[in-house]
C-alpha positions as CSV (number, residue, x, y, z in Angstrom):
1,M,-4.7,-12.8,11.3
2,T,-1.3,-12.5,9.5
3,K,-1.4,-12.0,5.8
4,A,0.5,-15.4,5.6
5,E,-2.4,-17.2,7.4
6,L,-4.7,-15.3,5.2
7,I,-3.0,-16.6,2.2
8,N,-3.1,-20.1,3.2
9,Y,-6.8,-20.2,4.0
10,L,-7.8,-18.3,0.4
11,A,-5.1,-21.3,-1.1
12,K,-7.1,-24.2,0.6
13,D,-11.1,-22.1,0.4
14,C,-10.3,-21.8,-3.4
15,N,-7.8,-25.1,-4.3
16,V,-4.9,-22.8,-5.8
17,S,-1.4,-22.5,-5.0
18,K,0.0,-20.4,-2.2
19,T,1.6,-18.4,-5.0
20,L,-1.5,-17.5,-7.1
21,A,-3.3,-16.8,-3.7
22,E,-0.9,-14.7,-2.5
23,K,-1.0,-12.8,-6.3
24,L,-4.8,-12.4,-5.5
25,I,-4.4,-10.7,-2.4
26,N,-1.6,-8.4,-3.4
27,S,-3.8,-7.3,-6.2
28,V,-7.0,-6.6,-4.0
29,T,-5.1,-4.6,-1.8
30,H,-3.3,-2.4,-4.1
31,N,-6.3,-1.8,-6.2
32,I,-8.0,-0.9,-3.3
33,A,-5.2,1.5,-2.5
34,K,-5.2,2.8,-6.2
35,C,-8.6,3.8,-6.2
36,L,-8.5,5.6,-2.6
37,R,-5.5,7.6,-4.1
38,K,-7.9,8.7,-6.9
39,N,-10.0,9.4,-4.5
40,D,-12.7,6.9,-5.1
41,K,-14.9,4.7,-3.0
42,I,-15.5,0.9,-3.0
43,T,-17.7,-0.7,-1.7
44,L,-18.3,-4.4,-1.3
45,T,-21.6,-5.5,-0.9
46,G,-22.2,-6.9,2.4
47,F,-19.2,-6.6,3.5
48,G,-18.3,-2.8,3.4
49,T,-17.1,0.3,2.3
50,F,-13.4,1.7,1.3
51,Y,-13.5,5.3,1.3
52,P,-11.1,8.2,1.5
53,S,-11.9,10.9,4.3
54,K,-10.6,14.3,4.8
55,R,-8.8,15.0,8.1
56,K,-8.2,19.3,8.7
57,A,-5.4,20.5,9.7
58,R,-5.2,21.0,13.4
59,T,-2.5,21.7,16.3
60,G,-1.2,19.2,18.7
61,R,1.5,18.6,21.5
62,N,4.8,16.8,21.2
63,P,4.5,13.7,24.1
64,Q,8.2,14.3,24.9
65,T,8.7,18.3,25.3
66,G,5.0,19.4,25.3
67,A,5.8,21.9,22.2
68,V,3.1,23.1,20.1
69,I,3.2,21.7,16.7
70,N,0.8,22.3,13.2
71,I,-0.4,18.9,11.9
72,K,-1.4,19.1,8.4
73,A,-4.5,18.3,6.9
74,R,-4.3,14.9,4.7
75,R,-6.5,12.5,3.4
76,V,-6.9,9.2,4.9
77,P,-8.3,5.8,4.2
78,R,-12.2,4.9,6.6
79,F,-14.3,1.9,6.6
80,K,-17.4,1.7,7.1
81,P,-19.1,-2.3,7.5
82,G,-21.8,-3.5,5.8
83,K,-24.7,-5.2,7.3
84,L,-23.7,-8.3,6.4
85,L,-20.5,-8.4,8.1
86,K,-22.0,-6.8,11.5
87,D,-24.1,-9.9,11.9
88,W,-21.2,-12.3,10.9
89,V,-19.1,-10.2,13.7
90,A,-22.5,-10.0,16.6
């Protein structure tokens, strides 16, 4: 499903305009990213939890040349699905 398809579903489900549905989707994703940037976690009960995770520095290889490269430590977003979401998908 694309973002445009999700906007269409949301607009029909909530009986609102596509413009408003797009603003809602953009607001939700922006605020989730903002919270993750501040190192907070976001829990949507039944759906799941978004949280930042630390990835350690490591060495890797350039697949074209085979040269060893250093990969810096960084924070990455993670998602852990909730029980209700797992049951819906199963």
